[in-house]
N, C-alpha and C positions, 0 to 999 in steps of 0.2 A: 541653622538650616538642618532639617532632619533628612534622613535618607528618602523619605516619601516625596520630598520637595524637589528631588533631582529631575532635571529635564530629560525625559526619555527619548527625545528626538535625536540625540547624539548617537544613539545606538544603531548599529547596522541592521537593515532589514534582512532577515534570514533568507528571503527569496533572492536577494542579490547574491548571496553566497551560494545558494543552490544553482543559480545561473552560471556562476564561475565553475562549479563542479561539473555541470553538464557540458560546458565548453571544453574543460580539460579532458573529458572522456569522448569528445566528438559526438555526443548525443544530440539529436535534433531536439529543439525546444521552441516553444512559443510563449512569449511573455504577453499575456492578455491584459495586464495592468500592473501597477506598481507592486501589488500584493499577491499576484497570481502568476504561476508558471506551469506549463504542461511540458513534460519531457517524454520522448519516445525512446525506449530501451529495448533492444532486440533480445529476446529470450529463445529458448529451445523450442517452445510450443507456439509462440506468437510474439508480436511486438506489443510491449506493455506501454500504455499511455498513463503516466503518473502525473497527477495534478497535485500541486502544493499551493496552499492558500494561507497567507498570514492574516490572522484575525486579531488586529490590534486591541480591540476592546476586551478580548479574552486573554491577550498576550500568549497566543497559541499558534503553532504552525500545524496545519492539518494536511495529511497526505492521504490521497485516495487513488487506487489503481483498479480500474474495472476490467473484467474479462471481456473477451470479444464474442460472447454468446449470450443469448436470452434464455431465461428459464420459462418454460411453458407452465401454464396453470396446472396441468396434469402432473408435472414433476416437482412442483413447488414444495410440497410437504417433505418429499424425499431429500430435496436440496437443503431444506431447513434442518433436517436431522443430520445431514452431512456437515453443515456449518457448525453445529454443536460439537460433533466429534472432532472436527478439525481444530476448532478454537481451543479445545482441551489440550491440544498438542503445542500450541503457540505460547511463547513467553512474551513476545513483543507484537503488538498490533492484533487485529482480529479481522475476520471475514464477516460481511453482512450481505443480506439480500435486499436490494432496494425494491420494495414491493411494486411501486407504480411502474417502473421501467423493466422489472424482471431481470435485473443485472446483479451478478455476484461481484462484490467489490472488497478488496483488502483496504483497511483503513488503519491509520495510526495518528497519534497526535504528540506534539512536543510542547510542553508548557515552558515558557520563558518569562516567568513573572519577576517582578521587582528588578527589572533592568537586566536580567540575565541575557547573555548572548550565546547563540549556538556556535560551536566551532565547526570547521570544515570536516573534521573526522567524525564528529557526532552526526552531521547531516548526511555524510556519505554512508555511515553505518545504517541510518534510517532508510535511505534509498536501497541499499543492499539487502536489508531485512525484508523490504517489500518485494523486491524481485525474487529473492530466494523463496519466500513463502508462496508467491504466485507460481513459480516454477515447480515447487515441490507438490502442490496440491491441484494444479491445473487439470491433470489427467483424471483425478478423482471426480471433479465436477463434470468433466466430459463423460466419464463412465456412467454417472447417475443420470445426466440430462439426455445424452444421446444413445447410450447403450442399455439403459433401463436397469442398471445394476443397483443393488441395495447400497445404502451408505456404508455399511460395514464391509461389503465386498470391495467397494471402490477404494476405501481408505486402506484396507489390507493390501491391495494391489500396489498402491503408490508408496507405502511405507516399507515394502519389501526391499531389503538392502542386500546387495551381492558383495561377496568378499573374494578377493583374488582375481585372477584373470583366466579366461578360457583359452 
């Protein structure tokens, strides 16, 4: 028997493990199917609804977190420029603009090919990376969409770091 012949059904569905993580943090969640879960995580700027979907045929876990505002057609080009600037800053995951809905979304994927299983630490890090990226750049998207700032101004404002205490 080769490694390819191993029955993959014995492996844990990563969405089950994500549900356990959500429960341990007392995060509200909805399990819409065996391979899908949506978790609500409170952030500083809004509540983030993080959707995770297991795609068995790809052996991949997909994470998506949409912001709670819509991008108008008038600001779409500026938001696209901001997306490019923000994505240059990220090491994990990326932001997209879903054109049809006009929604800014953070996305990430985890490949679990050849029977690999995700650990709880790995999945928790994936969730934390999503929330941290959304928290860090949320205001930049607000500045561009609602305040009419340029992408460069908006990014400069959110990447400004303070040192010490006043």
